[in-house]
Each structure stands twice: as C-alpha cells, then as structure tokens.
C-alpha positions in Angstrom: -79.2 56.7 -10.6 -76.4 54.1 -10.0 -73.7 54.5 -12.6 -71.2 52.1 -11.1 -71.5 49.4 -13.8 -71.0 52.0 -16.5 -68.0 53.4 -14.7 -66.5 49.9 -14.2 -67.0 49.2 -17.8 -65.2 52.4 -18.8 -62.3 51.6 -16.4 -62.0 48.1 -17.9 -62.0 49.6 -21.4 -59.3 52.1 -20.5 -57.2 49.4 -18.9 -57.5 47.2 -21.9 -56.5 50.0 -24.3 -53.5 50.9 -22.1 -52.4 47.2 -22.1 -52.8 47.0 -25.8 -50.8 50.2 -26.3 -48.0 49.0 -24.2 -47.8 45.6 -25.9 -47.8 47.2 -29.4 -45.1 49.7 -28.4 -43.0 46.8 -27.1 -43.5 44.8 -30.2 -42.5 47.7 -32.5 -39.3 48.2 -30.4 -38.5 44.5 -30.3 -38.8 44.3 -34.1 -36.6 47.4 -34.7 -33.9 47.0 -32.2 -34.1 43.5 -30.8 -35.7 42.0 -27.6 -32.5 42.1 -25.5 -31.6 45.7 -26.4 -35.1 47.0 -25.6 -35.6 48.3 -22.1 -38.7 48.8 -20.0 -38.0 52.5 -19.9 -38.0 52.7 -23.7 -41.2 50.8 -23.9 -42.8 53.1 -21.3 -41.7 56.2 -23.3 -43.0 54.8 -26.6 -46.4 53.9 -24.9 -46.5 57.3 -23.1 -46.8 55.6 -19.7 -44.5 55.2 -16.7 -42.1 52.2 -16.4 -44.1 51.3 -13.3 -47.2 51.1 -15.4 -45.5 48.8 -17.9 -44.4 46.5 -15.1 -47.9 46.6 -13.5 -49.4 45.3 -16.7 -46.5 43.0 -17.6 -44.5 41.9 -14.5 -42.1 39.9 -16.6 -40.6 41.2 -19.8 -41.3 38.1 -21.8 -45.1 38.6 -21.1 -44.9 41.4 -23.6 -44.3 38.7 -26.2 -46.5 35.9 -24.9 -49.4 37.6 -23.3 -51.8 36.6 -26.1 -50.7 33.0 -26.0 -51.2 33.0 -22.2 -54.8 34.3 -22.7 -55.6 31.8 -25.4 -54.1 28.9 -23.5 -55.9 29.9 -20.3 -59.2 29.8 -22.3 -58.4 26.3 -23.5 -57.6 25.1 -20.0 -60.9 26.5 -18.8 -62.9 24.8 -21.6 -61.2 21.5 -20.9 -61.9 21.8 -17.1 -65.6 22.8 -17.7 -66.4 20.3 -20.4 -69.1 17.6 -20.1 -67.7 14.3 -19.1 -68.9 12.8 -22.4 -67.2 15.4 -24.6 -63.8 14.2 -25.9 -60.7 16.3 -25.5 -60.1 16.6 -29.2 -63.6 17.9 -29.8 -63.0 20.6 -27.2 -59.7 21.5 -28.9 -61.4 21.6 -32.3 -64.1 23.9 -31.0 -61.5 26.1 -29.3 -59.5 26.5 -32.5 -62.6 27.3 -34.5 -63.6 30.0 -32.0 -60.2 31.6 -32.2 -59.8 31.6 -36.0 -61.2 35.1 -36.6 -58.9 36.6 -34.0 -55.9 34.7 -35.4 -56.7 35.8 -38.9 -56.8 39.5 -37.8 -53.5 39.1 -36.0 -51.8 37.1 -38.7 -49.1 39.8 -39.5 -48.5 40.4 -35.8 -48.2 36.7 -35.1 -45.6 36.3 -37.8 -43.7 39.2 -36.3 -43.8 37.7 -32.8 -42.6 34.4 -34.1 -39.6 36.1 -35.8 -38.7 37.9 -32.6 -39.0 34.7 -30.6 -36.9 32.8 -33.1 -34.1 35.3 -32.7 -33.7 34.9 -28.9 -32.8 31.7 -27.1 -34.5 32.7 -23.8 -37.7 33.4 -25.7 -37.4 30.1 -27.5 -37.1 28.4 -24.1 -40.1 30.2 -22.9 -42.1 29.1 -25.9 -41.0 25.5 -25.3 -42.4 25.7 -21.8 -45.7 26.7 -23.2 -45.7 23.5 -25.2 -44.7 21.5 -22.2 -47.6 23.0 -20.3 -50.0 22.2 -23.1 -48.7 18.6 -23.1 -49.4 18.2 -19.4 -52.9 19.7 -19.6 -53.8 17.6 -22.6 -52.4 14.4 -21.1 -54.6 15.0 -18.0 -57.7 15.6 -20.2 -57.0 12.6 -22.5 -56.3 10.4 -19.5 -59.8 11.3 -18.3 -61.2 10.2 -21.7 -59.3 6.9 -21.5 -59.9 6.2 -17.9 -56.1 6.2 -17.3 -53.7 8.1 -15.1 -52.1 11.1 -16.8 -48.6 9.6 -16.5 -49.5 6.4 -18.4 -48.0 6.0 -21.8 -51.3 6.1 -23.7 -52.4 9.7 -22.7 -48.7 10.8 -22.8 -48.4 9.6 -26.5 -51.8 11.1 -27.4 -50.9 14.4 -25.8 -47.6 14.5 -27.6 -49.4 14.0 -30.9 -51.9 16.8 -30.2 -49.1 19.2 -29.3 -47.5 18.3 -32.6 -50.8 19.5 -34.2 -50.4 22.9 -32.6 -46.8 23.2 -33.8 -47.9 22.2 -37.4 -50.7 24.8 -37.3 -48.1 27.5 -36.5 -46.5 26.8 -39.9 -49.7 26.1 -41.9 -52.3 28.6 -40.6 -50.9 31.9 -41.7 -53.1 33.9 -44.0 -51.5 34.8 -47.3 -51.9 38.3 -48.7 -55.3 38.6 -50.4 -56.8 35.5 -48.9 -60.1 36.3 -47.2 -61.2 35.0 -43.8 -63.6 32.5 -45.3 -61.0 30.8 -47.6 -58.3 30.9 -44.8 -60.7 29.6 -42.3 -61.6 26.6 -44.5 -58.0 25.9 -45.1 -57.2 25.8 -41.4 -60.4 23.8 -40.7 -59.2 21.1 -43.2 -55.8 20.9 -41.5 -57.4 20.6 -38.0 -59.9 18.0 -39.2 -57.1 15.9 -40.7 -55.1 16.2 -37.5 -58.1 15.4 -35.2 -59.0 12.3 -37.2 -55.4 11.2 -37.1 -54.9 11.7 -33.4 -58.5 10.6 -32.6 -57.9 7.3 -34.3 -54.8 6.7 -32.2 -56.7 7.5 -29.0 -59.6 5.1 -30.0 -57.0 2.4 -30.6 -55.7 2.8 -27.1 -59.1 2.5 -25.4 
C-alpha cells in the first residue's frame, strides 16, 4: 500500500503548525517587549525550535509580522491573473474580500495587535507602505487591462489609487466589535465594500 500522499499530508500539516507556532511566539514577544528588542534567538526559545528553524520559515524578521498579508495579497494577485477577460477588476477584488471575511473575523484581535506593533516602528510602517505600493501597481495593471490602456496612463493610475484607498479604509472600518457575530460583522463589511466598489467603479466607467 502506497502511503506517500498521507505522509506528505502529515509533513505539510506539521510544517504549517510549526510556522504558526513561530509566528505566534514572535507576535507575543513583539507585543510585550517591542519589535526591535526581540531577537530571533528569543523567538526560537519561545517557540521551542532552533534559531535556524525560525530563519528557515521566516528569512526576514519583518515576515513574522507580514506573512499573512503576503499570503492574502499573493492570492489576490493570482485571482487577478487568472480571471476571465470579461471579469472586471473590482468584481475580483469584491469576491476576494468576501472569501477572506471569515478568516479576517477570526483573526480580528490578532490583526489589531499587529497593526499596533507596526504603528510603533518606522521600519515596519515603511514595509507596510511598500505593500500598498505593490497593491497599487498590481491593480493599475489589472484596471489598465479593463480600460484598454497602458498601466502607466493616468486613468488606471487614478483608479488604482482609489482602490488602494478602499483597502486602507477597510483596515479602519472592518474590525469586529466585542459581541458582534460573524453574520452582522460580515454584512457591515459587505456594505462598506459595496459602497466603495460602486464609487470606484463609477469612476472607472467614466474613464472608458
């Protein structure tokens, strides 16, 4: 009997749990003693792994803060790259946000903590800004395809900037308050997204 698929599944599960344990240990230490004062050796000790293992999973220290954003954004990039030519960029963004809502709800407290850690360190703020720049470039290319323009033209650049502003607004408005269930929170975020998509979408249509 060939057990390789099962073994591979178990290995992947173990790796994922180790990665999560390291990331959680780092987050706890960053919150208690600050990002700068926390060392890789301390994170390794808290996670009960070697410093080499920490660096293997997270080659750069800032990845311990931004690894989830990296995964989420990579998923959005993939969806935009694989979309049907007739599917507008904003509809892909809307569907992506909708698909991520349950995970964001479950991680609401952790996301708030990560934002506080980022806000306390200039280097992390700069890294977060680079994420937004990357989002702008990806969205500009996708919207340019919708409009039949080049990505560096003013129309897709303006529309991408407006869409990035939606992401920034959602960071402020999408947090679940204590006692608010997933359904109510999801409906609140959905209304915010729908308003933003209509606003930005109207601007894109006016540029066609």
